[in-house]
N, C-alpha and C positions, 0 to 999 in steps of 0.2 A: 441633589444627589447626596446621599449620606456617605460618611467615611467608609463604611463597610463595603459598599458597592464599588467605590473608587479603588480601595485596596484589593478587592477581589479581581477587578478588571486589570489592574497593574500586575498582579501576580500571574495571571494567565498570559498576559502579553510578554512578560519576562520569560516564562517557561516556554512559550511558543517561539520566541526568538532563538532558543537553543536547539530546537528540533529541526532536523534536516530531512528531506524526502528520502525514502528507502533507496539505497544504492543498488545498482545491478550487481548482485552477488548471490552466492548460494544462501539458502534460507538459514538465518540465525535468529533465535528468539521469535520465530514465526513470521519474519519478514524477509523477502527475497524470493529467489526461484527454486523450484524443485522439479524433478522429472522422474518418471518410473517407466521402465520398459514393460509393455504388456504383451507384445508379440514381436516377431522378427522385424516387422515394418510398422509397428504401432507403439506410440508413447502417450502417457498422460503427463502434461506439463502444466505448471501453475506459477503464478507470481503474486505475492501478497505485499501490499504496501502498508505504510503506517498512516497516521491521520493527516499528514501533510503531503502525502504522495497523491497527485491528481489521478483521476480515473484514466485519462488518456495515456499518462506515463505507464501506469500498471498494464494497460492493454498493449502498449508498444513493447514493453519488456517481455510480455508473454509471447508476442510475435517474434521478437529477437531470439528468445530462448528456444522456441520451436524451430527456427532456422538453424541455430547452432547444433541442436540435437540431431537434426536431419543431416547436416554436413558431417558431423562427427561419426554418424552411423554409416557413412559412405553413400548416401543418397543425394540426389541433386534437387529434388522438389518435394513438396508436401501439400496436403490439404487438411483442413479442419474437418474432422468427422462430427464433432460437436464442440461448442465453446460457449462460455458464459462469464459474466462479471457480476459478483455479488457485492452489495454495499452493506457494511455492518456499522450501525450507529450506536454509540454509547453516550450516556448523558452524565455530565459532571456538575457538581455544585460545591460551594463552600458549606459544609454541613456543621451546624453549630448547636444542634439540639433544640433550642427554642428560638423563635423569631426575635431578631434584634440582638441576640447574644454575639453574633459573628462566629468566626471559626472557633472550634474547640481546641485550644492549645493546652499543652501540659504533657505529662508523661503518658506516652502511648496514644496521644491525640494529635491531630493536625489536619491537613487536607485529606478528604475522604472521597474515594472514587467508588461509584456504584452504578448500577444499571437499572435502578428503579424507574418505574413509569411516573411521570410528574402528576401529582394529585394536588390541585389548588385548594382542596378542602382539608388537607392534612395540616393540623396546627403546628406540626414539628418540621415542616418543610423549610429549607433554609433560604429560599428566595430564587435568585437568578439561576437558570439552568443553561448549561453550555453543551450543545451537541457536538460530537466528534465522530466523523465518518471515515472509515478506511475501506479500501477496495481490494478484492481478491479476484483475479481472473484465472480461469482454468480451461483446459481444452484437451481433447484427445486428437492426436494428429496421426495421419496415415502417410508414410513416406513412399515416394514413387520413383521408379526408374525413369530415364528420359523417354522411353517408349510409352509408358503409362501416362506420363505428364502431358504428352502431345494429345492424348485422347481426353484429358480432363481439363475443362475450361477454368475451373477454380484453382488449379495448381499454382503454387507460388514457388519461385526459384529461391532456394535458400541463400545463394550468393547475393542476389539482388536485395533481399530483405536485410542481410547483414551489412551490406554497403550503405544502405539508406538509413537504417535505424541504429546500427552499431555506434556511430558517433554520438548519439544521444546518451548512450550508456557510459561514455568515457567520464572518468572523474573530473571535476573542474580543476583547472590549473591552480597551483598555489598563488596566493596574492603576491603581486610584485612588491619588492621592497626598494625603497629609495636608497641610493648610495649615501654614506655618511661623510 
């Protein structure tokens, strides 16, 4: 293994160690939850994670936000009218211009992010390709009264969802410090 590949791998590991999964919070920079009222008892809800947020967590946070929206609107239960999760994959590489040159460093140059499709016949391709996938889950929910919920077998109780999934959304406790 040559130095270029080792350096590239170490750089991605170092950067990857700094990234945390998307927190359960209102959307900022395209990551987090959002909701929009469509009708008296209908909302569009979404949650978008970053590249280290697992699909299961994104879907759990969508479910939690749906329950919170239902509770805050004064309803007890909800059903998903439709729901989906999209995977969006980008590809990264250390782009150096010519094979064997390594990353292009200098004024205005450095690590280069792009979404090009990998072409092994391209003589200017930099080598190792790193895929990065992030997930976005979205749904339209219909909120139900207790009477409507009794007739709907797919109904979810907002309070139950919040009590079961809510603890997953709590921020991690700060690290314990030893007394000096």
